[in-house]
DRENTORKOL-3810 file (N, C-alpha, C; in nm, 4 decimals):
REM DRENTORKOL-3810
@n.u->0.0848; n.v->-0.1184; n.w->0.0000; ca.u->0.0000; ca.v->0.0000; ca.w->0.0000; c.u->0.0887; c.v->0.1239; c.w->0.0000
@n.u->0.0391; n.v->0.2319; n.w->-0.0574; ca.u->0.1195; ca.v->0.3528; ca.w->-0.0681; c.u->0.1253; c.v->0.4277; c.w->0.0648
@n.u->0.2183; n.v->0.5211; n.w->0.0729; ca.u->0.2357; ca.v->0.6017; ca.w->0.1935; c.u->0.1150; c.v->0.6904; c.w->0.2165
@n.u->0.0841; n.v->0.7147; n.w->0.3422; ca.u->-0.0211; ca.v->0.8083; ca.w->0.3809; c.u->0.0476; c.v->0.9380; c.w->0.4199
@n.u->0.0024; n.v->1.0480; n.w->0.3640; ca.u->0.0618; ca.v->1.1783; ca.w->0.3925; c.u->-0.0472; c.v->1.2723; c.w->0.4393
@n.u->-0.0137; n.v->1.3562; n.w->0.5327; ca.u->-0.1075; ca.v->1.4570; ca.w->0.5807; c.u->-0.0695; c.v->1.5900; c.w->0.5180
@n.u->-0.1666; n.v->1.6536; n.w->0.4558; ca.u->-0.1452; ca.v->1.7840; ca.w->0.3932; c.u->-0.2241; c.v->1.8881; c.w->0.4714
@n.u->-0.1789; n.v->2.0092; n.w->0.4691; ca.u->-0.2468; ca.v->2.1175; ca.w->0.5384; c.u->-0.3011; c.v->2.2166; c.w->0.4357
@n.u->-0.4252; n.v->2.2560; n.w->0.4565; ca.u->-0.4881; ca.v->2.3548; ca.w->0.3699; c.u->-0.4431; c.v->2.4929; c.w->0.4142
@n.u->-0.3803; n.v->2.5662; n.w->0.3245; ca.u->-0.3275; ca.v->2.6986; ca.w->0.3565; c.u->-0.4274; c.v->2.8067; c.w->0.3129
@n.u->-0.3832; n.v->2.9286; n.w->0.3276; ca.u->-0.4656; ca.v->3.0439; ca.w->0.2901; c.u->-0.5125; c.v->3.0312; c.w->0.1454
@n.u->-0.6367; n.v->3.0678; n.w->0.1213; ca.u->-0.6985; ca.v->3.0662; ca.w->-0.0118; c.u->-0.7094; c.v->2.9258; c.w->-0.0698
@n.u->-0.7085; n.v->2.8220; n.w->0.0155; ca.u->-0.7283; ca.v->2.6858; ca.w->-0.0299; c.u->-0.6075; c.v->2.6195; c.w->-0.0925
@n.u->-0.4909; n.v->2.6765; n.w->-0.0743; ca.u->-0.3692; ca.v->2.6213; ca.w->-0.1347; c.u->-0.3240; c.v->2.4968; c.w->-0.0589
@n.u->-0.2945; n.v->2.3905; n.w->-0.1343; ca.u->-0.2382; ca.v->2.2675; ca.w->-0.0790; c.u->-0.1042; c.v->2.2443; c.w->-0.1481
@n.u->-0.0006; n.v->2.2180; n.w->-0.0689; ca.u->0.1315; ca.v->2.1916; ca.w->-0.1254; c.u->0.1569; c.v->2.0421; c.w->-0.1242
@n.u->0.1901; n.v->1.9874; n.w->-0.2400; ca.u->0.2265; ca.v->1.8464; ca.w->-0.2478; c.u->0.3709; c.v->1.8305; c.w->-0.2015
@n.u->0.3990; n.v->1.7270; n.w->-0.1244; ca.u->0.5363; ca.v->1.7047; ca.w->-0.0791; c.u->0.6335; c.v->1.6926; c.w->-0.1969
@n.u->0.7540; n.v->1.7425; n.w->-0.1766; ca.u->0.8562; ca.v->1.7410; ca.w->-0.2812; c.u->0.8809; c.v->1.6002; c.w->-0.3341
@n.u->0.8757; n.v->1.5006; n.w->-0.2447; ca.u->0.9006; ca.v->1.3631; ca.w->-0.2895; c.u->0.7986; c.v->1.3206; c.w->-0.3955
@n.u->0.6725; n.v->1.3599; n.w->-0.3796; ca.u->0.5702; ca.v->1.3278; ca.w->-0.4805; c.u->0.5930; c.v->1.4062; c.w->-0.6090
@n.u->0.6232; n.v->1.5355; n.w->-0.5932; ca.u->0.6470; ca.v->1.6181; ca.w->-0.7128; c.u->0.7631; c.v->1.5617; c.w->-0.7936
@n.u->0.8682; n.v->1.5194; n.w->-0.7253; ca.u->0.9850; ca.v->1.4619; ca.w->-0.7944; c.u->0.9508; c.v->1.3272; c.w->-0.8579
@n.u->0.8835; n.v->1.2404; n.w->-0.7837; ca.u->0.8509; ca.v->1.1064; ca.w->-0.8330; c.u->0.7660; c.v->1.1126; c.w->-0.9599
@n.u->0.6703; n.v->1.2049; n.w->-0.9614; ca.u->0.5777; ca.v->1.2116; ca.w->-1.0750; c.u->0.6091; c.v->1.3264; c.w->-1.1699
@n.u->0.7269; n.v->1.3859; n.w->-1.1536; ca.u->0.7740; ca.v->1.4923; ca.w->-1.2421; c.u->0.6704; c.v->1.6036; c.w->-1.2557
@n.u->0.6184; n.v->1.6471; n.w->-1.1422; ca.u->0.5188; ca.v->1.7542; ca.w->-1.1403; c.u->0.5898; c.v->1.8882; c.w->-1.1273
@n.u->0.5478; n.v->1.9815; n.w->-1.2106; ca.u->0.6095; ca.v->2.1140; ca.w->-1.2129; c.u->0.5032; c.v->2.2207; c.w->-1.1910
@n.u->0.5489; n.v->2.3376; n.w->-1.1498; ca.u->0.4582; ca.v->2.4515; ca.w->-1.1337; c.u->0.3815; c.v->2.4734; c.w->-1.2641
@n.u->0.2512; n.v->2.4887; n.w->-1.2529; ca.u->0.1675; ca.v->2.5113; ca.w->-1.3704; c.u->0.1056; c.v->2.3854; c.w->-1.4276
@n.u->0.1521; n.v->2.2666; n.w->-1.3837; ca.u->0.0921; ca.v->2.1415; ca.w->-1.4312; c.u->-0.0526; c.v->2.1319; c.w->-1.3832
@n.u->-0.1365; n.v->2.0711; n.w->-1.4618; ca.u->-0.2757; ca.v->2.0494; ca.w->-1.4241; c.u->-0.2916; c.v->1.9127; c.w->-1.3604
@n.u->-0.3743; n.v->1.9070; n.w->-1.2584; ca.u->-0.4083; ca.v->1.7819; ca.w->-1.1920; c.u->-0.5599; c.v->1.7664; c.w->-1.1988
@n.u->-0.6079; n.v->1.6436; n.w->-1.1898; ca.u->-0.7513; ca.v->1.6177; ca.w->-1.1878; c.u->-0.7905; c.v->1.5774; c.w->-1.0461
@n.u->-0.8940; n.v->1.6444; n.w->-0.9927; ca.u->-0.9452; ca.v->1.6128; ca.w->-0.8598; c.u->-1.0841; c.v->1.5527; c.w->-0.8765
@n.u->-1.1006; n.v->1.4322; n.w->-0.8264; ca.u->-1.2277; ca.v->1.3622; ca.w->-0.8330; c.u->-1.2831; c.v->1.3539; c.w->-0.6918
@n.u->-1.4059; n.v->1.4035; n.w->-0.6714; ca.u->-1.4699; ca.v->1.4020; ca.w->-0.5397; c.u->-1.5656; c.v->1.2836; c.w->-0.5344
@n.u->-1.5320; n.v->1.1841; n.w->-0.4547; ca.u->-1.6156; ca.v->1.0657; ca.w->-0.4383; c.u->-1.6863; c.v->1.0749; c.w->-0.3029
@n.u->-1.7813; n.v->1.1656; n.w->-0.2941; ca.u->-1.8575; ca.v->1.1880; ca.w->-0.1709; c.u->-1.7663; c.v->1.2133; c.w->-0.0508
@n.u->-1.6730; n.v->1.3035; n.w->-0.0690; ca.u->-1.5850; ca.v->1.3412; ca.w->0.0406; c.u->-1.4518; c.v->1.2701; c.w->0.0421
@n.u->-1.4332; n.v->1.1728; n.w->-0.0445; ca.u->-1.3029; ca.v->1.1081; ca.w->-0.0600; c.u->-1.2430; c.v->1.1673; c.w->-0.1868
@n.u->-1.1329; n.v->1.2399; n.w->-0.1709; ca.u->-1.0727; ca.v->1.3087; ca.w->-0.2844; c.u->-0.9651; c.v->1.2233; c.w->-0.3483
@n.u->-0.9716; n.v->1.2111; n.w->-0.4790; ca.u->-0.8700; ca.v->1.1408; ca.w->-0.5560; c.u->-0.8036; c.v->1.2457; c.w->-0.6444
@n.u->-0.6752; n.v->1.2646; n.w->-0.6247; ca.u->-0.5988; ca.v->1.3630; ca.w->-0.7002; c.u->-0.5029; c.v->1.2880; c.w->-0.7904
@n.u->-0.5095; n.v->1.3155; n.w->-0.9197; ca.u->-0.4249; ca.v->1.2431; ca.w->-1.0137; c.u->-0.3574; c.v->1.3402; c.w->-1.1107
@n.u->-0.2319; n.v->1.3138; n.w->-1.1433; ca.u->-0.1645; ca.v->1.3988; ca.w->-1.2417; c.u->-0.2097; c.v->1.3680; c.w->-1.3836
@n.u->-0.2853; n.v->1.2617; n.w->-1.3999; ca.u->-0.3337; ca.v->1.2247; ca.w->-1.5327; c.u->-0.4747; c.v->1.2774; c.w->-1.5523
@n.u->-0.5039; n.v->1.3136; n.w->-1.6742; ca.u->-0.6395; ca.v->1.3548; ca.w->-1.7063; c.u->-0.7264; c.v->1.2308; c.w->-1.7166
@n.u->-0.8486; n.v->1.2419; n.w->-1.6739; ca.u->-0.9406; ca.v->1.1299; ca.w->-1.6833; c.u->-0.9772; c.v->1.1044; c.w->-1.8289
@n.u->-1.0054; n.v->0.9818; n.w->-1.8615; ca.u->-1.0403; ca.v->0.9446; ca.w->-1.9987; c.u->-1.1625; c.v->1.0237; c.w->-2.0462
@n.u->-1.2547; n.v->1.0496; n.w->-1.9562; ca.u->-1.3743; ca.v->1.1273; ca.w->-1.9923; c.u->-1.3337; c.v->1.2658; c.w->-2.0422
@n.u->-1.2354; n.v->1.3277; n.w->-1.9756; ca.u->-1.1875; ca.v->1.4593; ca.w->-2.0189; c.u->-1.1285; c.v->1.4519; c.w->-2.1594
@n.u->-1.0496; n.v->1.3483; n.w->-2.1849; ca.u->-0.9896; ca.v->1.3324; ca.w->-2.3182; c.u->-1.0963; c.v->1.3116; c.w->-2.4252
@n.u->-1.1950; n.v->1.2289; n.w->-2.3940; ca.u->-1.3026; ca.v->1.2041; ca.w->-2.4904; c.u->-1.3828; c.v->1.3308; c.w->-2.5166
@n.u->-1.4104; n.v->1.4075; n.w->-2.4120; ca.u->-1.4838; ca.v->1.5330; ca.w->-2.4299; c.u->-1.4062; c.v->1.6287; c.w->-2.5194
@n.u->-1.2738; n.v->1.6353; n.w->-2.5025; ca.u->-1.1912; ca.v->1.7201; ca.w->-2.5884; c.u->-1.1971; c.v->1.6741; c.w->-2.7335
@n.u->-1.1911; n.v->1.5425; n.w->-2.7548; ca.u->-1.1967; ca.v->1.4901; ca.w->-2.8919; c.u->-1.3309; c.v->1.5195; c.w->-2.9568
@n.u->-1.4393; n.v->1.5043; n.w->-2.8820; ca.u->-1.5730; ca.v->1.5345; ca.w->-2.9359; c.u->-1.5830; c.v->1.6822; c.w->-2.9693
@n.u->-1.5349; n.v->1.7684; n.w->-2.8786; ca.u->-1.5395; ca.v->1.9133; ca.w->-2.9015; c.u->-1.4604; c.v->1.9500; c.w->-3.0270
@n.u->-1.3412; n.v->1.8908; n.w->-3.0427; ca.u->-1.2590; ca.v->1.9192; ca.w->-3.1609; c.u->-1.3285; c.v->1.8749; c.w->-3.2888
@n.u->-1.3873; n.v->1.7548; n.w->-3.2859; ca.u->-1.4552; ca.v->1.7011; ca.w->-3.4041; c.u->-1.5738; c.v->1.7884; c.w->-3.4442
@n.u->-1.6529; n.v->1.8302; n.w->-3.3451; ca.u->-1.7682; ca.v->1.9166; ca.w->-3.3737; c.u->-1.7230; c.v->2.0516; c.w->-3.4276
@n.u->-1.6135; n.v->2.1054; n.w->-3.3735; ca.u->-1.5619; ca.v->2.2333; ca.w->-3.4218; c.u->-1.5154; c.v->2.2206; c.w->-3.5667
@n.u->-1.4517; n.v->2.1074; n.w->-3.5991; ca.u->-1.4076; ca.v->2.0845; ca.w->-3.7375; c.u->-1.5258; c.v->2.0821; c.w->-3.8328
@n.u->-1.6398; n.v->2.0333; n.w->-3.7855; ca.u->-1.7604; ca.v->2.0249; ca.w->-3.8670; c.u->-1.8419; c.v->2.1534; c.w->-3.8627
@n.u->-1.7902; n.v->2.2552; n.w->-3.7929; ca.u->-1.8587; ca.v->2.3835; ca.w->-3.7874; c.u->-1.9714; c.v->2.3896; c.w->-3.6858
@n.u->-1.9795; n.v->2.2899; n.w->-3.6003; ca.u->-2.0853; ca.v->2.2895; ca.w->-3.4988; c.u->-2.0434; c.v->2.3738; c.w->-3.3788
@n.u->-2.1397; n.v->2.4428; n.w->-3.3223; ca.u->-2.1187; ca.v->2.5192; ca.w->-3.1995; c.u->-2.2260; c.v->2.4778; c.w->-3.1000
@n.u->-2.2097; n.v->2.5182; n.w->-2.9774; ca.u->-2.3116; ca.v->2.4906; ca.w->-2.8767; c.u->-2.4444; c.v->2.5518; c.w->-2.9190
@n.u->-2.4397; n.v->2.6713; n.w->-2.9719; ca.u->-2.5615; ca.v->2.7394; ca.w->-3.0149; c.u->-2.6321; c.v->2.6641; c.w->-3.1279
@n.u->-2.5552; n.v->2.6138; n.w->-3.2242; ca.u->-2.6181; ca.v->2.5424; ca.w->-3.3364; c.u->-2.6793; c.v->2.4109; c.w->-3.2889
@n.u->-2.6156; n.v->2.3457; n.w->-3.1927; ca.u->-2.6707; ca.v->2.2206; ca.w->-3.1411; c.u->-2.7965; c.v->2.2455; c.w->-3.0584
@n.u->-2.7975; n.v->2.3542; n.w->-2.9794; ca.u->-2.9167; ca.v->2.3872; ca.w->-2.9024; c.u->-3.0331; c.v->2.4238; c.w->-2.9944
@n.u->-3.0046; n.v->2.4937; n.w->-3.1016; ca.u->-3.1083; ca.v->2.5283; ca.w->-3.1985; c.u->-3.1657; c.v->2.4012; c.w->-3.2620
@n.u->-3.0810; n.v->2.3084; n.w->-3.3005; ca.u->-3.1275; ca.v->2.1828; ca.w->-3.3597; c.u->-3.2107; c.v->2.1042; c.w->-3.2591
@n.u->-3.1717; n.v->2.1052; n.w->-3.1339; ca.u->-3.2480; ca.v->2.0364; ca.w->-3.0298; c.u->-3.3863; c.v->2.0995; c.w->-3.0140
@n.u->-3.3932; n.v->2.2320; n.w->-3.0111; ca.u->-3.5228; ca.v->2.3009; ca.w->-3.0013; c.u->-3.6125; c.v->2.2653; c.w->-3.1196
@n.u->-3.5537; n.v->2.2630; n.w->-3.2382; ca.u->-3.6322; ca.v->2.2307; ca.w->-3.3578; c.u->-3.6869; c.v->2.0883; c.w->-3.3501
@n.u->-3.6066; n.v->1.9949; n.w->-3.3025; ca.u->-3.6534; ca.v->1.8563; ca.w->-3.2879; c.u->-3.7638; c.v->1.8469; c.w->-3.1838
@n.u->-3.7500; n.v->1.9182; n.w->-3.0746; ca.u->-3.8547; ca.v->1.9163; ca.w->-2.9715; c.u->-3.9867; c.v->1.9673; c.w->-3.0268
@n.u->-3.9792; n.v->2.0724; n.w->-3.1053; ca.u->-4.1010; ca.v->2.1301; ca.w->-3.1645; c.u->-4.1716; c.v->2.0303; c.w->-3.2547
@n.u->-4.0961; n.v->1.9459; n.w->-3.3212; ca.u->-4.1582; ca.v->1.8450; ca.w->-3.4086; c.u->-4.2395; c.v->1.7459; c.w->-3.3307
@n.u->-4.2044; n.v->1.7200; n.w->-3.2046; ca.u->-4.2715; ca.v->1.6178; ca.w->-3.1260; c.u->-4.3753; c.v->1.6743; c.w->-3.0280
@n.u->-4.3840; n.v->1.8051; n.w->-3.0171; ca.u->-4.4841; ca.v->1.8633; ca.w->-2.9286; c.u->-4.6213; c.v->1.8574; c.w->-2.9935
@n.u->-4.7235; n.v->1.8235; n.w->-2.9148; ca.u->-4.8607; ca.v->1.8146; ca.w->-2.9711; c.u->-4.9168; c.v->1.9481; c.w->-3.0105
END
């Protein structure tokens, strides 16, 4: 099992990761981390979740096709109108 470490929440919600972790996982200032809240159990990972990657790919694909959030919402409204009595 991995080591248990106690972190302290500083002013403005800042948490400092121990140097040993930053070195082990090659974490640098400005790197993004993913925080997953599992009903009060926090999972912090230096890797992006697969869902985030998939969402980025979908967003890129839709942008390539000229789709925007506004155009998709308009299409959704039009479809709803077709099914309203």
